[in-house]
C-alpha positions in Angstrom: -19.8 17.3 -54.3 -16.1 17.8 -52.9 -15.2 15.1 -50.4 -13.2 16.0 -47.0 -9.6 15.4 -47.4 -8.5 12.2 -45.5 -6.0 12.4 -42.9 -3.0 10.0 -43.6 -2.2 7.6 -40.6 1.4 8.0 -41.6 1.1 12.0 -41.3 -0.8 11.5 -38.0 1.9 9.3 -36.4 4.6 11.7 -37.8 2.9 14.6 -35.8 2.6 12.5 -32.7 6.3 11.9 -32.5 7.2 15.2 -31.3 4.6 15.1 -28.7 5.8 11.8 -27.4 9.5 13.0 -27.4 8.4 16.0 -25.6 6.6 14.1 -22.9 9.8 11.7 -22.5 12.0 14.9 -22.0 9.4 16.2 -19.6 9.4 13.2 -17.5 13.2 13.0 -17.4 13.4 16.4 -16.3 10.6 15.9 -13.6 12.7 12.8 -12.3 16.0 14.8 -12.3 14.6 17.5 -10.2 12.8 15.1 -7.9 16.3 13.5 -7.3 18.2 16.8 -6.8 15.5 17.9 -4.1 15.8 14.3 -2.5 19.6 14.7 -2.4 19.4 18.2 -0.8 16.8 16.9 1.7 19.0 13.9 2.6 22.1 16.3 3.1 20.2 18.5 5.3 18.6 15.6 7.5 22.1 14.2 7.9 23.7 17.5 9.0 20.8 19.3 10.7 18.7 16.4 11.7 15.1 15.8 10.2 13.1 17.9 12.7 15.3 21.0 12.3 15.3 20.8 8.5 12.5 23.0 6.7 11.1 22.8 3.2 12.6 26.3 2.6 15.9 25.0 3.2 15.8 22.0 1.1 14.5 24.2 -2.0 17.4 26.7 -1.4 20.1 24.0 -1.2 18.5 22.5 -4.5 18.7 25.9 -5.9 15.0 26.2 -6.5 11.9 28.1 -5.1 9.6 26.8 -2.3 6.8 26.4 -4.8 8.9 24.1 -7.3 9.4 22.0 -4.1 5.8 21.5 -3.7 5.1 20.8 -7.4 6.9 17.7 -6.8 6.4 16.7 -3.2 3.7 17.1 -0.7 6.0 17.1 2.4 9.6 16.8 3.2 9.4 13.1 4.4 8.0 12.5 1.0 11.0 14.0 -0.7 13.3 11.2 0.6 11.7 8.7 -1.8 11.8 10.3 -5.2 11.8 7.1 -7.2 8.8 5.2 -6.1 6.2 6.5 -8.3 8.2 5.9 -11.4 9.2 2.4 -10.1 5.8 1.4 -9.6 4.8 2.2 -13.1 7.9 0.1 -14.3 6.7 -2.6 -12.1 3.3 -2.5 -13.6 4.5 -2.5 -17.1 6.4 -5.8 -16.5 3.0 -7.2 -15.5 1.1 -5.8 -18.5 3.6 -7.3 -21.0 4.4 -10.6 -19.4 4.3 -13.7 -21.7 1.3 -15.8 -21.3 3.4 -19.0 -20.7 5.1 -17.3 -17.7 4.0 -18.4 -14.2 2.4 -15.4 -12.6 4.6 -15.7 -9.4 7.7 -15.4 -11.7 6.2 -12.3 -13.3 5.5 -10.7 -9.8 9.0 -11.6 -8.9 10.4 -9.9 -12.1 8.0 -6.9 -11.2 9.5 -6.1 -7.8 13.1 -6.6 -9.0 12.5 -3.0 -10.5 12.5 -1.9 -7.0 15.8 -3.5 -6.1 17.3 -1.9 -9.2 16.1 1.5 -8.1 18.2 0.9 -4.8 21.0 -0.6 -6.4 21.5 2.3 -8.9 22.8 4.5 -6.1 24.1 2.3 -3.3 25.4 5.1 -1.2 22.4 6.9 -1.5 20.2 3.9 -0.6 22.4 3.1 2.4 22.0 6.6 3.6 18.4 6.7 3.2 18.1 3.4 5.1 19.8 4.7 8.0 17.5 7.8 8.1 14.4 5.6 7.9 15.5 3.7 10.6 16.0 7.0 12.9 13.0 9.0 11.9 9.5 7.5 12.3 7.9 9.7 9.8 10.2 8.6 7.1 9.8 4.9 8.2 6.0 5.5 7.9 6.2 6.8 4.3 8.5 3.9 3.3 5.7 1.4 4.8 3.1 3.2 2.7 5.2 2.8 -0.4 5.5 -1.0 0.4 1.8 -1.4 0.6 1.3 0.2 -2.9 3.5 -2.7 -4.4 1.7 -5.3 -2.4 -1.8 -4.0 -3.8 -0.5 -4.1 -7.3 0.7 -7.6 -7.0 -2.2 -8.7 -5.2 -4.6 -7.5 -8.2 -2.4 -9.3 -10.6 -2.2 -12.6 -8.7 -6.0 -12.5 -8.1 -6.6 -12.7 -11.7 -4.3 -15.6 -12.3 -5.6 -18.0 -9.5 -6.8 -21.4 -10.6 -10.4 -21.4 -9.7 -10.8 -25.1 -10.1 -8.1 -25.6 -7.5 -10.3 -23.8 -5.0 -13.8 -24.7 -5.8 -14.7 -25.8 -2.3 -14.4 -22.2 -1.2 -13.5 -18.6 -2.2 -9.8 -18.7 -1.0 -8.6 -16.7 -4.0 -8.3 -13.0 -2.3 -6.6 -14.8 0.8 -4.2 -16.6 -1.4 -3.3 -13.9 -3.8 -2.7 -11.3 -0.8 -0.7 -14.0 1.1 1.5 -14.7 -2.1 1.8 -11.1 -2.9 3.0 -10.2 0.5 5.4 -13.1 0.4 7.0 -12.0 -2.8 7.3 -8.3 -1.2 8.5 -9.7 2.1 11.2 -11.8 0.6 12.3 -8.8 -1.5 12.5 -6.4 1.6 14.4 -9.1 3.7 17.1 -9.3 1.0 17.2 -5.6 0.6 17.6 -4.9 4.2 20.4 -7.4 4.3 22.2 -5.8 1.5 21.7 -2.2 2.9 23.0 -3.4 6.4 26.1 -4.7 4.4 26.6 -1.2 2.9 25.3 -2.2 -0.3 27.9 -5.1 -1.1 27.1 -8.5 -2.3 25.4 -10.4 -5.2 22.0 -9.0 -4.5 20.5 -10.6 -7.7 21.6 -14.2 -6.5 20.0 -13.5 -3.2 16.8 -12.3 -4.6 16.6 -15.5 -6.9 17.3 -17.6 -3.8 14.4 -16.0 -1.9 11.9 -16.1 -4.8 12.7 -19.7 -5.2 11.4 -20.4 -1.6 8.3 -18.2 -2.3 7.5 -20.0 -5.5 7.8 -23.4 -4.2 5.6 -22.5 -1.2 3.0 -20.7 -3.0 3.1 -21.6 -6.7 0.9 -24.6 -6.9 -2.3 -22.5 -6.2 -1.7 -20.1 -9.1 -2.7 -21.2 -12.5 -1.7 -19.9 -15.9 -4.8 -17.5 -16.1 -8.6 -17.7 -15.8 -9.0 -18.1 -19.8 -6.6 -20.9 -19.9 -8.2 -22.7 -17.0 -11.9 -22.2 -18.4 -10.8 -24.1 -21.8 -8.7 -26.8 -19.8 -10.3 -30.3 -19.3 -11.8 -30.9 -15.7 -9.1 -32.5 -13.2 -9.4 -36.1 -12.2 -11.1 -36.5 -9.0 -8.9 -37.0 -5.9 -11.3 -39.6 -4.5 -13.7 -42.1 -6.1 -15.9 -44.8 -4.8 -17.4 -47.9 -6.6 -19.7 -50.5 -5.4 -19.0 -54.4 -5.5 -22.0 -56.2 -4.0 -22.3 -55.1 -0.6 -18.8 -53.5 -0.4 -17.7 -50.2 -1.0 -14.2 -49.7 -2.6 -12.6 -46.0 -2.2 -9.7 -45.2 -4.3 -7.9 -41.8 -3.4 -4.8 -40.1 -4.5 -2.2 -39.9 -1.8 -2.4 -36.1 -1.6 -6.2 -36.2 -1.3 -7.5 -34.1 1.6 -9.0 -36.5 4.2 -12.3 -34.6 4.5 -12.8 -34.9 0.6 -12.3 -38.6 0.8 -14.8 -38.9 3.9 -17.2 -36.7 2.0 -17.1 -38.9 -1.1 -17.6 -42.2 1.0 -20.6 -40.6 2.8 -22.2 -39.4 -0.2 -21.7 -43.1 -1.9 -23.3 -44.7 1.3 -26.3 -42.4 1.3 -27.0 -43.0 -2.5 -26.8 -46.9 -2.0 
């Protein structure tokens, strides 16, 4: 009986290559069109005002049909932020390929640098966009919604890396992950706003690194290297211990041990005598 011909993996890979290249070209063309529409929108917002500008005018200025505009954006305020979707994908990619030895907060800080790269790629456009968002509440709301997407991404990542042994007394992980993620985003936005107010001038990379070092110092101690590594690690030494010497209890505690933990250890020792 004849056997069905086997498909060579090499041949399959070769056939996939054109599709991959085509997908890359399509993505590049999509981003190019989004940026052209955004440029047209910003020009009209600056000259005519946000409220007086219509979608038809934005499309005409960009040299495309109205339906083309709506293939890329749902509204005219969305057109002012053409790169956030792609930047969010790049930030997530940084998290996905992070080395195992890297501290999770450092990974998140590298991830949000993709946002700064987006703004720094076109300083003049970014400065004008900042001016418009300060003047138009609808654009400001759109910007806030974009920031919230980054916070959710980083919160999920940090939550997966919190050291459970450091928080065994309560389920503080969700709170700590969200606060740390918000701190990273807030530090980034603080530096970004300062840079935009300066007209896009200054060493924004050094400013970011300084801001991130503060966040790392404040929130880094509660975040471990990952749940798998924590599960395999030896149990940490107790922060407080008690031993009995005749009728005397001797308590030994670390200097950074919480007072309530020390008192709880002593109370349990007294009950068990």
